[in-house]
N, C-alpha and C positions, 0 to 999 in steps of 0.2 A: 494639248494638240487635238484631242478628241472633241472638246467643246468648240474650238475654232473651226474644225472641219464640219461639225454639225451645223454651224451657223453660216456655212458657205465659204469659209476662208481658204479652202484648198484641200489637198490630200494630207492624210496623217498616216504615218507608218507606225502602228501600235500593235500590241498583242490583241488577238481577236477576242479573247475572253473579257478584256477590259472594254472593248467596243461593243460587246454583245447586246447590252440593253439598247443602244442606239440602232444597231442593226435590226433587232427585233421590232423596234418601234418604227422602222422605215426612215429614220432621220439620216442614217448613213447607208451607203452601199459598198460592198466589196468591189475592188478593182484589182487588176493585175494578179489574179489568183494563181495563174500558172507560174508566177515569179515568187510566190510565197508558199513553198511546200511546208506541210505540217511535219514538225520533228518533235518527237517526244523526249529526246535526250537533252540533257543540260550540258553545256560546254563551258569550260573555264580557260581563259587565255591569260597568260602572265608573261612578262618580258624575258625572264632568264631562269634557268634552273640553278645557276651558281649562287645567286644572291636572293634567295627566297627567305622571307622573314619566318620566324617560328610560328606565328599565327596563321600565315598563309600555308605553311607546310602542314599544319594540323587540318585546315580546311581541305586541302588537296587529298590528304590521306582519308578523311571522312567521306569525301565524295566518291572515292574509288570503291567503297564498300558496296 
């Protein structure tokens, strides 16, 4: 998406750190900054608490630490 946007193909909704080289080079510009607040937290969404696999349960427990 970044490459296409850099070549004039439209907008790309991507992580800023991934687009940073293009932003620094002036190939891309930030837009809609007010709609993209910076959040330092990591979020995990999963469908249900009743049917969580063992692997996902371990990941959830690790992320809570």
